[in-house]
SERO-692666 format. One record per atom (N, C-alpha, C): x, y, z. Coordinates in steps of 0.2 Angstrom, whole numbers, padded with zeros to 4 digits, always signed. Layout:
XYZ
...
end
This chain:
-0012+0039-0015
-0014+0033-0011
-0021+0034-0010
-0025+0029-0011
-0032+0029-0010
-0035+0022-0007
-0040+0022-0003
-0042+0016+0000
-0047+0012-0005
-0046+0006-0006
-0050+0002-0010
-0051-0005-0007
-0055-0009-0010
-0057-0016-0007
-0050-0019-0006
-0048-0022-0001
-0042-0026+0000
-0036-0022+0002
-0036-0015+0002
-0030-0011+0004
-0030-0004+0002
-0024-0002-0001
-0023+0004-0003
-0020+0004-0010
-0023+0007-0015
-0021+0008-0022
-0016+0014-0022
-0010+0013-0025
-0005+0018-0025
-0004+0021-0032
-0003+0027-0032
-0001+0030-0039
+0006+0033-0038
+0011+0030-0042
+0018+0031-0041
+0020+0036-0047
+0025+0040-0045
+0028+0045-0050
+0031+0042-0056
+0031+0045-0061
+0035+0043-0068
+0042+0043-0067
+0045+0047-0062
+0052+0048-0061
+0055+0042-0059
+0059+0039-0064
+0062+0033-0062
+0067+0033-0056
+0071+0038-0055
+0075+0039-0050
+0071+0039-0043
+0066+0042-0043
+0062+0042-0037
+0058+0036-0036
+0056+0032-0041
+0053+0026-0041
+0058+0021-0038
+0065+0021-0040
+0070+0017-0037
+0071+0018-0029
+0070+0024-0027
+0071+0026-0020
+0065+0023-0016
+0059+0023-0019
+0053+0020-0016
+0053+0013-0016
+0056+0009-0020
+0056+0002-0020
+0057-0001-0013
+0062+0001-0009
+0064-0002-0003
+0057-0001+0002
+0054+0005+0002
+0048+0006+0006
+0043+0001+0004
+0042+0000-0003
+0037-0004-0005
+0038-0011-0003
+0044-0013-0004
+0046-0020-0002
+0045-0021+0006
+0047-0016+0010
+0046-0017+0017
+0039-0018+0019
+0034-0014+0016
+0027-0014+0017
+0023-0019+0014
+0026-0023+0009
+0023-0029+0006
+0018-0026+0000
+0020-0021-0003
+0017-0018-0009
+0017-0023-0015
+0012-0025-0018
+0011-0029-0023
+0008-0026-0030
+0009-0029-0035
+0005-0027-0041
-0002-0031-0041
-0007-0027-0041
-0014-0030-0041
-0016-0032-0048
-0021-0036-0048
-0024-0039-0055
-0025-0034-0060
-0026-0027-0058
-0027-0022-0063
-0021-0019-0065
-0015-0021-0063
-0009-0018-0065
-0006-0013-0060
-0010-0010-0056
-0008-0005-0051
-0005-0008-0045
-0001-0004-0042
+0002-0006-0036
-0003-0005-0030
-0002-0010-0025
-0007-0010-0020
-0003-0012-0014
-0005-0008-0008
-0003-0010-0001
-0009-0014+0001
-0008-0021+0002
-0014-0025+0004
-0015-0025+0011
-0021-0025+0013
-0023-0026+0020
-0026-0033+0021
-0024-0037+0025
-0027-0044+0026
-0034-0043+0028
-0038-0048+0026
-0045-0047+0027
-0047-0055+0029
-0053-0055+0032
-0057-0061+0034
-0064-0060+0033
-0068-0065+0033
-0075-0065+0032
-0078-0065+0039
-0083-0060+0040
-0087-0060+0046
-0094-0059+0043
-0098-0064+0045
-0105-0064+0043
-0106-0063+0036
-0102-0066+0032
-0102-0066+0025
-0100-0060+0021
-0096-0056+0025
-0093-0049+0023
-0086-0049+0024
-0082-0047+0019
-0075-0046+0020
-0074-0040+0025
-0070-0041+0030
-0068-0035+0034
-0060-0035+0035
-0057-0030+0037
-0050-0029+0038
-0048-0033+0044
-0043-0037+0044
-0041-0041+0049
-0036-0037+0054
-0034-0031+0051
-0029-0027+0055
-0032-0020+0054
-0029-0015+0058
-0031-0008+0057
-0028-0005+0051
-0032-0004+0046
-0029-0001+0040
-0027+0006+0041
-0029+0010+0045
-0027+0017+0047
-0020+0017+0049
-0019+0012+0054
-0012+0012+0057
-0007+0010+0051
-0009+0005+0047
-0005+0002+0042
-0003+0008+0037
-0008+0012+0035
-0008+0017+0030
-0003+0023+0033
-0004+0024+0039
+0000+0029+0043
+0007+0027+0043
+0009+0021+0045
+0016+0019+0045
+0019+0019+0038
+0015+0017+0033
+0017+0017+0026
+0019+0025+0024
+0014+0029+0025
+0015+0036+0024
+0021+0039+0027
+0022+0037+0034
+0028+0040+0037
+0035+0038+0034
+0035+0032+0032
+0041+0029+0028
+0042+0033+0021
+0036+0034+0018
+0037+0038+0011
+0039+0045+0012
+0037+0048+0017
+0040+0055+0018
+0047+0055+0020
+0050+0050+0022
+0057+0050+0024
+0061+0048+0018
+0058+0047+0012
+0062+0045+0006
+0065+0052+0004
+0071+0052+0002
+0074+0059+0000
+0072+0059-0008
+0067+0064-0009
+0065+0064-0016
+0068+0070-0019
end
Protein backbone atom coordinates (compact mmCIF):
# COMPACT_ATOMS: atom_id res chain seq x y z
CA UNK A 1 0.00 0.00 0.00
CA UNK A 2 1.45 3.35 -1.02
CA UNK A 3 0.10 6.85 -1.19
CA UNK A 4 -0.53 8.23 -4.69
CA UNK A 5 -2.48 11.11 -6.19
CA UNK A 6 -6.12 10.32 -5.55
CA UNK A 7 -5.67 7.64 -2.89
CA UNK A 8 -3.65 4.54 -2.11
CA UNK A 9 -2.26 2.11 -4.68
CA UNK A 10 -2.43 -1.49 -3.51
CA UNK A 11 -0.09 -4.38 -4.22
CA UNK A 12 -1.97 -7.64 -3.75
CA UNK A 13 -0.55 -11.13 -3.30
CA UNK A 14 -0.50 -13.68 -6.12
CA UNK A 15 -2.13 -16.25 -3.81
CA UNK A 16 -5.67 -16.70 -5.19
CA UNK A 17 -7.05 -18.03 -1.87
CA UNK A 18 -5.81 -14.97 0.02
CA UNK A 19 -7.03 -12.65 -2.74
CA UNK A 20 -10.48 -14.18 -2.35
CA UNK A 21 -10.42 -13.42 1.37
CA UNK A 22 -9.40 -9.82 0.67
CA UNK A 23 -12.27 -9.22 -1.77
CA UNK A 24 -14.78 -8.47 0.99
CA UNK A 25 -12.45 -5.90 2.57
CA UNK A 26 -11.80 -4.31 -0.82
CA UNK A 27 -15.54 -4.07 -1.57
CA UNK A 28 -16.33 -2.63 1.87
CA UNK A 29 -13.74 0.12 1.41
CA UNK A 30 -14.55 0.92 -2.23
CA UNK A 31 -11.32 -0.36 -3.79
CA UNK A 32 -11.37 0.07 -7.57
CA UNK A 33 -9.16 -0.84 -10.49
CA UNK A 34 -7.30 2.29 -11.58
CA UNK A 35 -6.62 3.36 -15.16
CA UNK A 36 -3.16 1.80 -14.88
CA UNK A 37 -4.66 -1.61 -14.00
CA UNK A 38 -3.59 -1.51 -10.36
CA UNK A 39 -6.02 -1.67 -7.48
CA UNK A 40 -6.61 1.61 -5.69
CA UNK A 41 -8.32 2.75 -2.52
CA UNK A 42 -9.61 6.12 -3.70
CA UNK A 43 -9.70 9.22 -1.51
CA UNK A 44 -12.34 11.79 -2.53
CA UNK A 45 -10.79 15.10 -3.54
CA UNK A 46 -11.87 18.60 -4.45
CA UNK A 47 -10.18 21.66 -5.91
CA UNK A 48 -8.97 24.44 -3.62
CA UNK A 49 -7.24 27.40 -5.25
CA UNK A 50 -6.64 25.33 -8.37
CA UNK A 51 -5.09 22.40 -6.49
CA UNK A 52 -6.62 18.99 -5.75
CA UNK A 53 -6.77 18.31 -2.01
CA UNK A 54 -8.20 15.41 -0.05
CA UNK A 55 -11.80 15.94 0.98
CA UNK A 56 -11.41 13.51 3.88
CA UNK A 57 -8.54 12.51 6.15
CA UNK A 58 -6.57 9.92 4.15
CA UNK A 59 -4.64 8.82 7.22
CA UNK A 60 -7.86 7.76 8.98
CA UNK A 61 -9.13 6.02 5.84
CA UNK A 62 -5.84 4.18 5.38
CA UNK A 63 -5.71 3.16 9.04
CA UNK A 64 -9.25 1.77 8.95
CA UNK A 65 -8.42 -0.14 5.77
CA UNK A 66 -5.24 -1.61 7.30
CA UNK A 67 -7.11 -2.60 10.48
CA UNK A 68 -9.57 -4.58 8.35
CA UNK A 69 -6.75 -6.17 6.36
CA UNK A 70 -4.96 -7.49 9.44
CA UNK A 71 -8.19 -9.13 10.57
CA UNK A 72 -8.25 -11.28 7.41
CA UNK A 73 -7.21 -14.83 8.22
CA UNK A 74 -4.31 -15.43 5.85
